N, C-alpha and C positions, 0 to 999 in steps of 0.2 A: 503494499500499499503507499510505503514511503516512496518509492521510485515512481508510482504511478502519479502522484501528486507532485513530486519533485521535477520530473520531466515531462508530465502531461501525456496525453495519448489514450487511445481507447475509451474515449468519452469523457475523460478527466481533464479538467483545466489545470494548468500549471499553478501550483500554490506551494512555493518553497517552504513557507513556514509550516504549513500543515504536514508537508512531507518530512521535515525536520521533527515534527512531533511525533509521527509514527516511528522514525529512525529512533528517537529517544526511548520510546516505549519498548521497541524491540531490542535496543542496545542494553536496557535495564534487565532484560531477560537473558542476556547473554549472546545475543546476535553479533557476531564479530563483524560482518560486512556493514551492519547499520553503524556500529561504532566508528568504522573507518569512514563512512559517508558523513557522519556527524563531524568528523575531524575535517574533512574536506569543506563542508559547508562553513564551519567556523572559519577556516582559512581565507574562503571566499568572501566572508563578510569582514575580514580583517582583524579577526580575533585570534591572533597567533599563538598566544598562551593557551586558550581553550582547545585550539586545533591540535597542538602538540600533545596535550593531555589525553585526548581522545584517541590519537594515533599511538601513543606509547601503550595505551590499554590493549589495543588490538594488535600491536606488534608483539607485545609480551604473551600473548596467547597463540603465536604461531602464524600471524598473517603476514606474509611476505611483502605484499603490496603496501601494507602500512609501514613496514620496516623501510621499504625503498623511498617512501614518501617522507618519512623523518630524515633520512639520509639526504634527500634532495633539499628539505628544509634547512638542515645543518650547512650543506654546502652554500646555500642562499644566505645565510646568516639569520635565519628565522628560528633556528633550534640550536642548543648550545652542544658543545661537544660532549658533556655529561648526559644530556637527554639522549643523544645518539648512541652513546655507549650503553645506557640503560636499556634502550629499544633493542640493541643488538644482543646483549646478554640476555634479555628476557626472551627474545626469538629463539636463540640458541638453546636455552633451557627448555623451552616449549617443545622444540623439535627433538631434543634429547629424551624428554619424557614420553614422547609419543612413539619413539622407537620400540620394536619388539621383534622377536625372532619369527613370528608369524607374519608380520607385516613385511619383513625382509624377504621371506620365503615367496609370498604373494607377488611382491614387486619382481623377484627374479623370474618367476614364471610368465610375466607379462612381456618380458623383453625378448 
């Protein structure tokens, strides 16, 4: 629903505020992509601190796109070195936590 209101289409008019409300509700329930979208929306509105906070949360649970966005923000001077390091460490920890022997075997079978 957030995307439908944020971008419009399929009979729904663009209403970014309403889309952000839906993203917020979904993010509060753990939806990682919605958290990332909130970060991008806050950045678009010029709220750099809020944007980076949202992106840090989603990067720390293993969202690679959020990690790359924090990296880009750091390179553009919008995030600190410490924030980028925090996002990178959180991302790596999340990926390590997701590793399992069964996943490795399944991945090997797909190759």
